[in-house]
ZANUMI-60883 format. One line per 10 residues: number of its first residue (from 1); their letters; for each residue x, z, y of N, C-alpha, C. Coordinates in steps of 0.2 Angstrom, whole numbers, plus 2048, in hexadecimal, padded with zeros to 3 digits. Atoms other than C-alpha are relative to their C-alpha. Layout:
REM ZANUMI-60883
NUM	a	X Z Y X Z Y X Z Y; ...
REM end
This chain:
REM ZANUMI-60883
1	mfyreagdfk	804 800 7FA 800 800 800 804 800 806; 7FB 7FF 7FA 80D 806 80D 806 7FB 7FF; 7FB 804 802 81B 7FE 804 7FE 7FA 7FC; 802 806 804 817 7EC 7FF 807 7FD 7FE; 7FA 802 803 826 7E8 7F4 7FF 7FA 7FB; 800 806 804 81F 7DA 7EA 803 7FA 803; 7FC 806 7FE 82B 7CB 7EB 806 802 803; 7FA 7FE 7FD 838 7D6 7F3 806 801 7FA; 7FB 800 806 845 7D2 7E5 807 7FF 803; 7F9 801 7FE 858 7D2 7E6 804 7FB 7FB
11	tsykddnqtf	7FC 805 804 864 7C4 7E0 807 801 7FF; 7F8 7FF 800 875 7CC 7E2 801 808 800; 7FE 7F9 7FF 87D 7DD 7E1 800 803 807; 800 7FE 7F9 880 7DD 7F3 7FA 801 803; 807 7FF 7FE 86E 7DB 7F7 7FD 807 7FD; 803 7FA 803 869 7E9 7EB 804 806 802; 7FD 7FA 7FE 876 7F5 7F2 801 801 807; 800 7FF 7F8 873 7F3 805 7FD 807 801; 803 7FA 7FE 86E 802 80F 7F9 801 7FF; 807 800 800 85C 7FE 810 7FE 7FA 7FB
21	pikfdryryy	802 806 805 858 7F3 800 7F9 7FE 801; 807 802 7FF 845 7F3 804 7FF 7FE 807; 801 803 7FA 840 7E8 811 7FC 804 805; 804 7FC 7FC 833 7F4 818 804 805 804; 7FB 7FB 7FD 841 801 81B 804 7FD 805; 7FB 804 7FB 84C 7F4 823 7FD 7FE 806; 803 802 7FA 83F 7EE 82F 7FE 806 804; 802 7FA 7FD 83A 800 833 806 802 804; 7FA 7FF 7FD 84C 803 837 802 7FC 806; 7FF 805 7FB 84E 7F4 842 7FB 802 806
31	avllfgfavv	805 7FF 7FB 83E 7F9 84B 802 807 804; 7FE 7FA 7FD 844 80B 84E 806 7FF 805; 7FA 802 7FC 855 804 855 7FD 7FC 806; 803 803 7FB 84B 7F8 860 7FD 804 805; 804 7FB 7FB 840 806 867 805 804 803; 7FB 7FC 7FD 84F 811 86A 804 7FD 805; 7FB 803 7FB 85A 805 873 7FC 7FC 806; 803 804 7FB 84D 7FA 87C 7F9 803 803; 806 7FD 7FD 83D 805 87F 801 807 803; 7FF 7F9 7FE 842 817 880 803 801 807
41	pfliddywvn	7FD 7FF 7FA 84E 815 88F 7FB 7FF 806; 805 801 7FA 83F 80F 89A 7FB 805 800; 805 7FB 800 834 81D 895 802 807 801; 7FD 7F9 800 83F 82D 896 801 802 807; 7FE 7FD 7FA 842 838 8A5 805 805 7FF; 7FA 7FB 801 84F 846 8A8 7FE 805 7FB; 802 7FA 804 845 853 89F 800 7FE 7F9; 800 802 807 843 849 88F 807 7FF 7FE; 7F9 801 802 856 844 88F 803 807 7FF; 7FD 7F9 800 85C 856 893 7FE 804 7FB
51	aifmpfliya	803 7FB 804 850 85F 888 800 7FE 7F9; 801 802 807 84E 854 879 805 7FB 7FE; 7FD 806 803 857 843 877 808 802 800; 7F9 7FF 800 869 848 87D 802 805 7FB; 7FE 7FB 805 86A 858 872 7FF 7FD 7F9; 801 803 807 863 84F 863 805 7FB 7FF; 7FB 805 802 86F 840 864 807 803 7FF; 7FA 7FD 801 87E 84B 867 801 804 7FA; 800 7FB 806 87A 858 85A 7FF 7FC 7F9; 800 805 806 876 849 84E 807 7FE 7FE
61	iaaiglnilv	7F9 802 802 888 843 84F 804 806 7FD; 7FD 7FA 803 88E 855 84C 7FE 802 7F9; 802 7FF 807 883 857 83D 802 7FB 7FB; 7FD 805 804 889 847 836 807 801 7FE; 7F9 7FE 802 89B 84D 837 800 806 7FC; 800 7FA 804 897 85E 830 7FD 7FE 7F9; 802 802 806 88D 856 822 805 7FC 7FB; 7FB 803 804 89B 84B 81D 805 805 7FC; 7FB 7FB 803 8A6 85A 81A 7FC 805 7FB; 803 7FB 804 899 866 813 7FC 7FD 7FB
71	gycgqvslgt	805 803 805 88C 85B 80B 803 7FB 7FB; 7FE 805 805 896 84D 804 807 802 7FD; 7FA 7FE 803 8A7 855 801 800 807 7FE; 801 7F9 802 8A1 867 7FE 805 805 803; 7FB 7FB 7FD 8AE 870 80A 7FC 803 805; 803 7FC 7FB 8A6 87E 813 803 801 807; 7FD 800 7F9 8A9 87E 826 7FC 804 805; 804 7FC 7FB 8A4 88B 833 804 7FF 807; 7FC 802 7FA 8B0 883 841 7FD 7FB 804; 803 806 7FC 8A4 876 848 801 801 808
81	ggfmavgaya	800 7FF 7F9 8A3 87E 859 807 7FF 803; 7F9 801 7FD 8B6 87F 85B 802 7F9 800; 7FE 807 800 8B8 86D 856 7FC 7FC 805; 803 803 7FA 8AB 868 863 803 801 806; 7FC 7FE 7FA 8B5 871 86F 806 7FC 801; 7FA 804 7FF 8C4 867 86B 7FE 7F9 803; 802 806 7FD 8BB 857 86E 7FE 801 807; 802 7FF 7F9 8B4 85E 87F 806 800 804; 7FA 800 7FC 8C5 863 885 805 7FA 800; 7FC 806 801 8CE 854 87E 7FD 7FA 805
91	vyklmtafpd	802 805 7FB 8C2 848 888 801 802 807; 7FE 7FE 7FA 8C4 853 897 807 7FF 803; 7F9 802 7FE 8D7 851 897 801 7F9 801; 800 807 800 8D5 83F 894 7FD 7FD 806; 803 803 7FA 8C9 83C 8A2 803 802 806; 7FD 7FE 7FA 8D3 846 8AF 807 7FC 800; 7F9 803 800 8E4 83E 8A9 800 7F9 800; 801 807 800 8DE 82C 8A7 7FA 7FE 803; 807 802 7FD 8D0 829 8B3 7FE 7F9 800; 802 808 800 8D1 816 8B2 7FE 7FE 7F9
101	vniffhviia	802 802 806 8CE 816 8A0 7F8 801 7FF; 808 7FF 801 8BB 813 89A 7FF 806 7FC; 802 7FA 804 8B3 823 894 7FE 7FF 7F9; 802 801 807 8AD 81B 884 807 801 7FC; 7F9 7FF 804 8C0 81A 87F 802 807 800; 7FF 7F9 7FF 8C2 82C 885 7FD 804 7FA; 803 7FC 805 8B5 832 879 802 7FE 7F9; 7FD 802 807 8BC 828 86A 806 804 7FF; 7FA 7FD 800 8CD 82F 86E 800 807 7FF; 802 7F9 801 8C6 840 86F 7FE 802 7F9
111	gaitaivgll	801 800 807 8BF 83E 85E 806 800 7FC; 7FA 801 804 8CF 838 857 805 807 801; 7FC 7FA 7FF 8D8 848 85F 7FD 805 7FC; 804 7FB 804 8CB 853 857 801 7FF 7F8; 7FF 802 807 8CE 84A 846 807 803 7FE; 7FA 7FD 801 8E0 84F 847 800 807 7FF; 801 7F9 800 8DC 861 84B 7FC 802 7F9; 804 7FE 806 8CF 861 83D 804 7FF 7F9; 7FC 801 806 8DC 85A 831 805 806 7FF; 7FC 7FB 800 8E8 868 835 7FC 807 7FD
121	fglpslrikg	804 7FB 802 8DA 875 832 7FD 7FF 7F9; 803 802 807 8D5 86C 822 805 802 7FB; 7FA 7FF 805 8E6 870 81A 7FE 806 7FB; 801 7FA 804 8E0 881 813 7FB 7FE 7FA; 805 802 805 8D2 878 809 804 7FD 7FA; 7FC 803 806 8E0 871 7FD 801 806 7FB; 7FF 7FA 804 8E2 883 7F7 7FA 805 7FF; 806 7FB 800 8D2 88D 7FB 7FA 7FC 800; 806 803 7FF 8C0 889 7FA 7FA 805 800; 806 7FC 800 8AE 890 7FB 801 805 806
131	fylavatlaa	800 7FB 7FB 8AE 8A1 805 806 800 804; 7FA 800 7FC 8C0 8A1 809 801 7FA 805; 7FF 805 7FC 8C0 890 810 7FB 801 806; 804 7FF 7FA 8B1 895 81B 803 805 805; 7FC 7FB 7FC 8BB 8A4 821 806 7FC 804; 7FA 804 7FD 8CA 898 825 7FD 7FC 806; 803 804 7FB 8BF 88C 82F 7FD 805 806; 802 7FB 7FB 8B7 89B 838 806 803 804; 7FA 7FE 7FC 8C8 8A1 83D 802 7FA 805; 7FF 806 7FC 8CB 88F 844 7FC 800 806
141	qfflvwlfnr	805 800 7FB 8BB 891 84E 803 805 806; 7FE 7FB 7FB 8C1 8A1 857 807 7FE 803; 7FA 801 7FD 8D3 89B 859 7FF 7FA 805; 801 805 7FC 8CE 88B 861 7FD 802 807; 803 7FD 7FA 8C2 894 86D 805 804 804; 7FB 7FC 7FD 8D0 8A0 871 805 7FC 804; 7FB 804 7FD 8DC 893 874 7FE 7FC 807; 802 804 7FA 8D2 889 881 7FE 805 805; 801 7FB 7FB 8CE 899 88A 806 803 803; 7F9 7FC 7FE 8E0 8A0 88B 805 7FB 802
151	vpwfynysas	7FB 805 7FE 8EA 890 88E 7FD 7FC 806; 803 804 7FA 8E7 88A 8A0 801 7F9 801; 7FE 807 800 8EE 879 89D 7F9 7FC 7FE; 806 804 803 8DE 874 893 7FA 800 806; 805 800 7FA 8D3 878 8A3 803 7FE 806; 7FD 802 7FA 8DF 871 8AF 801 805 805; 7FF 7FA 7FC 8E3 882 8B6 7FB 802 805; 806 7FF 7FC 8D2 884 8BD 7FF 808 801; 801 7F9 800 8CF 896 8C4 7FA 803 7FD; 806 7FE 804 8BE 897 8BC 801 800 7F9
161	gqisapertv	7FF 801 807 8C4 891 8AB 7FB 7FB 7FE; 805 804 802 8B6 885 8AB 802 7F8 801; 7FF 807 800 8B7 872 8A8 7FA 7FC 802; 805 804 7FE 8AD 865 8B1 801 7F9 7FF; 7FF 807 801 8AB 853 8AD 800 7FC 806; 800 804 7FA 8B0 847 8BB 7FB 7FA 7FE; 805 805 801 8A4 838 8BE 804 7FA 7FD; 7FE 806 803 8A7 829 8B3 7FB 7FB 7FF; 805 805 801 89E 819 8B1 801 7FB 7FA; 800 805 805 89A 80C 8A4 7FD 7FA 802
171	fgvpvtgaet	803 806 7FD 897 7FA 8AA 7FD 802 807; 803 7FE 7F9 895 802 8BC 7FB 805 800; 805 7FB 800 888 80E 8B6 803 807 7FE; 7FE 7F9 802 88C 821 8B7 7FD 803 7FA; 803 7FD 806 88B 82A 8A7 803 807 7FF; 7FE 7F9 7FF 894 83A 8AC 800 802 807; 801 7FE 7F9 893 844 8BC 7F9 802 802; 806 7FE 7FD 885 849 8C7 7FB 7FA 801; 805 806 7FF 87E 837 8CA 7FE 7FC 7FB; 802 804 806 87A 832 8B9 7F8 7FF 7FF
181	sawatylfcl	807 801 801 869 82B 8B4 7FF 801 7F8; 802 7FE 806 85F 830 8A5 801 7FB 7FA; 7FF 805 805 85F 820 89C 807 7FE 7FF; 7F9 802 802 872 81D 89E 803 805 7FC; 7FD 7FB 805 877 82D 896 7FD 800 7F9; 803 800 807 86A 82B 888 803 7FA 7FD; 7FE 806 804 870 819 884 808 801 7FE; 7F9 7FF 802 883 81E 885 800 805 7FA; 7FF 7FC 806 880 82C 878 7FD 7FC 7FA; 803 804 805 874 821 86E 805 7FB 7FC
191	vfvflsaiva	7FB 805 802 882 814 86C 805 804 7FB; 7FB 7FC 805 88E 822 864 7FC 802 7FA; 804 7FE 806 880 828 859 7FF 7FA 7FB; 801 806 804 87C 816 853 807 7FF 7FC; 7FA 801 804 88F 813 84F 802 805 7FB; 7FE 7FB 805 892 824 847 7FC 800 7FA; 804 800 806 883 822 83C 802 7FA 7FB; 7FE 805 804 889 811 836 806 801 7FC; 7F9 7FF 803 89B 816 833 7FF 805 7FB; 800 7FB 805 896 826 82A 7FC 7FE 7FA
201	rnltrgsvgr	804 803 806 889 81D 81F 804 7FC 7FC; 7FB 804 804 896 810 81A 805 804 7FC; 7FB 7FC 804 8A3 81D 816 7FD 804 7FA; 803 7FC 805 898 828 80C 7FD 7FB 7FA; 802 804 805 892 819 802 806 7FC 7FC; 7FA 803 803 8A3 812 7FE 804 804 7FC; 7FB 7FC 804 8B2 818 7F4 802 806 803; 7FE 7FA 7FC 8B7 825 801 7FA 805 7FE; 806 7FB 801 8A5 82D 7FF 800 802 7F9; 800 7FE 807 8A6 82C 7EC 805 805 7FF
211	kwmairdmdi	7FB 7FB 802 8B6 836 7EC 7FE 806 803; 802 7F9 7FD 8AF 843 7F8 7FB 803 7FC; 805 7FD 804 8A0 845 7ED 803 803 7F9; 7FD 7FE 807 8AB 846 7DD 803 807 802; 7FD 7FA 7FE 8B5 854 7E6 7FA 806 801; 806 7FB 7FF 8A4 85D 7EB 7FE 802 7F9; 803 7FF 807 89D 85C 7D9 805 804 7FC; 7FB 7FC 804 8AD 862 7D0 807 7FD 801; 7F9 802 7FD 8BE 861 7D8 805 7FF 7FA; 7FB 801 805 8C8 863 7C8 7FE 7FA 7FC
221	aaeiigvnpl	802 807 803 8BE 855 7BF 802 7FA 804; 7FF 806 7FB 8C0 84A 7CE 808 7FF 800; 7F9 801 801 8D3 84D 7CD 802 7FD 7FA; 7FF 802 806 8D3 849 7BB 7FF 7F8 7FF; 802 807 801 8CB 838 7BD 804 7FC 806; 7FC 804 7FB 8D7 833 7CB 7FF 801 807; 801 7FE 7F9 8D0 83A 7DB 805 804 803; 7FB 7FC 7FC 8DE 840 7E7 7FC 806 804; 804 7FB 7FC 8D7 851 7ED 803 801 807; 7FD 800 7FA 8E4 851 7FB 7FD 7FB 805
231	kaklsafais	803 805 7FB 8DE 841 803 7F8 801 801; 808 7FF 7FF 8CB 844 7FF 7FF 806 805; 802 7FA 7FC 8CA 855 807 803 7FF 807; 7FE 801 7F9 8D5 851 816 7FD 7FB 804; 804 805 7FD 8CC 841 819 7FA 802 802; 806 7FD 7FE 8BC 84A 819 800 805 806; 7FF 7FC 7FA 8C2 857 826 802 7FC 806; 7FE 804 7FA 8CA 849 831 7FA 7FC 802; 806 804 7FE 8BA 83E 831 7FB 804 803; 805 7FB 7FD 8AF 84D 833 801 802 807
241	sffigisgal	7FE 7FE 7FA 8B9 853 841 7FF 7FB 806; 800 806 7FC 8B9 842 849 7F9 800 803; 807 800 7FE 8A6 842 84A 7FE 806 804; 801 7FA 7FC 8A5 854 850 803 800 807; 7FD 801 7FA 8B2 850 85D 7FC 7FC 805; 804 804 7FC 8A8 842 864 7FA 803 803; 806 7FC 7FD 898 84D 865 802 805 805; 7FE 7FB 7FB 8A2 85A 86E 802 7FD 807; 7FE 804 7FA 8A9 84D 87A 7F9 7FE 804; 806 802 7FD 897 847 87E 7FC 806 802
251	ffavylgave	804 7F9 7FF 890 859 87E 803 802 807; 7FD 7FE 7FA 89C 85D 88C 7FF 7FB 806; 800 805 7FB 89E 84D 896 7FA 7FD 802; 806 804 7FF 88D 845 895 7FA 805 801; 806 7FC 800 881 853 892 800 806 805; 800 7FA 7FC 887 863 89A 804 7FF 807; 7FC 801 7FA 894 85D 8A6 805 805 802; 7FC 7FA 7FE 89C 86E 8A8 7FF 805 7FA; 801 7FB 806 8A0 87B 89A 805 805 801; 7FB 7FB 802 8A9 88B 896 800 800 7F9
261	vgeafginks	800 801 807 8AF 88A 885 7FD 806 7FC; 802 7FB 804 8AA 89B 87F 7F8 800 800; 807 801 800 898 898 884 7FD 7FA 7FD; 802 806 802 896 886 880 801 7FF 7F8; 7FD 802 807 8A0 885 86F 801 806 7FC; 7FF 7FA 804 89E 897 868 7FE 7FF 7F9; 802 801 807 89A 89B 856 7F9 7FE 7FF; 807 802 801 888 899 859 7FF 7F8 7FF; 800 808 801 88B 886 85B 802 7FE 7F9; 7FE 801 807 894 886 84A 7FA 801 7FB
271	flvlfmviig	805 7FF 804 885 88E 842 7FA 7FC 801; 806 805 7FE 878 883 84B 801 7F9 7FC; 7FF 807 804 880 873 844 800 801 7F9; 800 7FE 807 882 87B 833 7F8 800 7FE; 807 800 802 86F 87F 833 7FD 7F9 800; 803 807 800 86B 86D 838 801 7FD 7FA; 7FE 803 806 874 867 829 7FC 803 7FA; 804 7FC 806 86C 874 81D 7F9 7FE 800; 807 801 800 85B 871 823 7FE 7F8 7FF; 801 807 800 85D 85E 825 801 7FD 7F9
281	glgsifgsfa	7FE 802 807 865 85C 814 807 7FE 7FF; 7F8 801 801 877 85D 80D 801 7F9 7FC; 7FF 807 803 87E 84C 808 7FC 7FB 802; 805 805 7FD 872 842 813 801 7FE 807; 800 802 7F9 875 838 823 7F9 801 803; 807 7FF 7FD 862 838 826 7FF 807 801; 801 7F9 7FF 862 84A 823 804 803 806; 7FC 7FD 7FA 86F 84D 831 7FB 7FE 806; 805 802 7FA 862 844 83D 7FA 805 800; 807 7FC 801 853 84E 836 802 807 802
291	gaaflvllpv	7FE 7F9 7FE 85C 85F 838 801 800 807; 7FF 7FF 7F9 862 85B 849 7F9 7FF 804; 806 801 7FD 851 855 84E 7FB 806 800; 804 7FA 801 848 864 847 803 806 804; 7FD 7FA 7FC 854 871 84F 800 7FF 807; 801 802 7F9 853 868 860 7F9 801 802; 807 800 7FE 840 866 860 7FD 807 7FF; 803 7F9 801 83C 878 859 800 804 806; 800 7FB 7FA 842 882 869 7FB 7FD 805; 804 803 7FB 839 875 874 7F9 801 7FF
301	llkntlvggl	807 7FF 802 829 876 86A 7FE 807 801; 802 7F9 7FF 829 889 86A 7FF 802 807; 800 7FE 7F9 82D 88A 87C 7FA 7FD 804; 806 803 7FC 81F 87E 882 7FA 803 7FD; 807 7FE 803 812 885 875 7FF 808 802; 800 7F9 800 816 898 875 801 803 807; 7FF 7FD 7FA 81D 89B 886 7FC 7FD 806; 804 804 7FB 815 88D 891 7F8 800 7FE; 807 801 802 804 88C 887 7FD 807 800; 803 7FA 802 801 89E 881 803 806 804
311	gwptdlaahl	7FE 7FB 7FB 80B 8A8 88E 805 805 7FC; 7FC 7FC 804 817 8B0 881 806 801 804; 7F9 7FF 7FD 827 8B8 888 805 7FB 7FD; 7FB 804 803 836 8AD 886 804 803 7FB; 7FC 7FD 805 840 8B9 87C 7FD 800 7F9; 804 800 807 832 8BB 86F 800 7F9 7FD; 7FF 807 803 832 8A8 86D 806 7FE 7FD; 7F9 801 802 845 8A8 86B 801 803 7F9; 7FF 7FC 806 844 8B5 85E 7FC 7FD 7FA; 804 803 805 836 8AC 855 803 7FA 7FD
321	efmivgglii	7FC 806 802 841 89C 855 805 802 7FA; 7FB 7FE 805 84F 8A6 84C 7FC 802 7F9; 803 7FF 806 842 8AC 83F 7FE 7FA 7FC; 802 806 804 83B 89B 83B 806 7FC 7FD; 7FA 804 802 84D 893 83A 803 804 7FA; 7FD 7FD 806 853 8A1 82E 7FB 800 7FA; 805 801 806 843 8A0 823 801 7F9 7FD; 7FF 807 803 845 88D 822 807 7FF 7FC; 7FA 800 804 857 88F 81D 800 803 7F9; 801 7FD 807 853 89B 80F 7FC 7FC 7FC
331	tflvaephgl	804 804 803 845 890 80A 803 7FA 7FD; 7FD 806 802 84F 880 809 805 801 7FB; 7FA 7FF 805 85E 888 800 7FD 802 7F9; 803 7FE 806 852 88F 7F3 7FC 7FB 7FD; 805 804 803 844 883 7F1 803 7F8 800; 7FE 807 7FF 84C 872 7F7 807 800 804; 7F9 800 7FD 85F 872 7FA 802 7FA 803; 7FE 806 7FD 85F 860 7FF 7FB 7FF 807; 803 800 7FA 854 864 80E 7FA 7FB 802; 806 805 7FD 848 859 819 802 7F9 7FD
341	aqlwrvakqk	7FF 806 803 851 84A 812 7FD 7FF 7F9; 803 801 807 84B 84D 800 7F9 800 801; 807 801 7FF 83A 850 806 7FD 7F9 802; 802 806 7FE 83A 840 80F 801 7FB 7FA; 7FF 805 806 841 837 7FF 7FA 801 7FB; 806 7FF 804 832 83F 7F5 7FA 7FC 803; 806 803 7FC 825 83A 802 801 7F8 7FF; 800 807 801 82C 828 802 7FF 7FD 7FA; 801 803 806 82C 826 7F0 7F8 800 7FE; 807 7FF 801 81A 82C 7F0 7FC 7FA 803
351	lrlwpfph	802 806 7FC 816 81F 7FD 801 7F9 7FD; 7FE 807 804 81E 811 7F3 7FB 7FF 7FA; 805 800 806 812 815 7E4 7F9 801 802; 807 7FE 7FF 802 81A 7ED 7FC 7F9 801; 804 7FB 802 7F4 818 7E9 800 801 7F8; 800 800 807 7F9 817 7D7 803 807 7FE; 7FE 7F9 802 7FC 827 7CD 807 800 7FE; 7F9 7FF 801 80D 82E 7CB 802 807 7FF
REM end
C-alpha cells in the first residue's frame, strides 16, 4: 500500500547494495533534501534557527561522530565535550591567524586537528576497554577543559578568557558575527551535515566499517581473522573526533559566537551527546539524527507546553525533562537497545507488508 515495490527489481550487486535500494525510500530521501535546501531557508526565522534547526544540525554531526566510536566500534567515550572544545578553539585560532582563508576550510582543518588529538587520546584503547576506557576518556574531557582555561595562548590572552568569533563570509554572505542571517547560518551548517552523513554512511558500509563492527562484536576473534586492532580502534577515534571537532567548530563560530570553555563544553555536553546516541540507536546513522532531533525538540516542547501554556515554573519543567530523558534511557537500554532507529525499522517493515498479515 505505502510501499509499491512491484517491478522494483535489481539487476546487479551494485543496485542491490545501494544505500536506499527501494525506490520509495530513495525518492523520499531526495524530497527531504530538496525541502531542506530549497524550501526551509525561505520559511525560517531567527527563533526557529536558534532554538531548533541549528542545535539539531550541530548535535547531529556530534552524534554521528560519537556513534562511529561507540555504536560501530564499541569503544566507550565520555570525552565528547572536550573534543568539541578542541574543534572550537582550533577554528578560533585559525580564524584569527588566517583571516583571508574561507571559514569552510577553517572548519575542516579544525576537524582534522581534533582528529589528531582524538588519535592521541585513543591510544589507551589498545590496552584497556569498557569501564576503564570510559574513565580514560573522562580524564581527557577534564584535561582538555583545564588546558583551554589555563593556557592564555588558546584565547589570545583575552582578559576575560572568553573567545569570540570574528565575522566571516561565504560568497559575500556573513555566516559568523553579529550580522548573520538565519537562512545563511542554517544552510552553512546543513552543508556540513549533508557531507558528514554521506561520508559516515559510506565508511560504515565499507571495509573500514566492517572492521569496526568486528572489533565491537569480539575483538579477539576479529584479530584472529586478520583485523588489525591498532588501525581499527585508532581510525575510529580519529574519524569520530573529526566529526565531533567539526560540530564543536560550528557550535562556537556559527551558533553561539562567543563561549567560555567550562560552560559551553563541560561534562554535561559529553553526556548529552551520549544520550542522543543511546536514545537514537547505537550503530545507526539515522539513529544519530533521531536522537539529536528528540533531545533538541523535547526541551522546546516542554517549555512551550508546560511553561508557556500551563504556567509551570521553569525549574520544574527542567527537572521533568531530566526525568523523561533518564526514564527513556533506561527503557531503551532494557527493552530496545537499538533505540528509535530500530523502532523505525520495525514500523517500516510493517508498512511494506500492510495490509497483509505478518
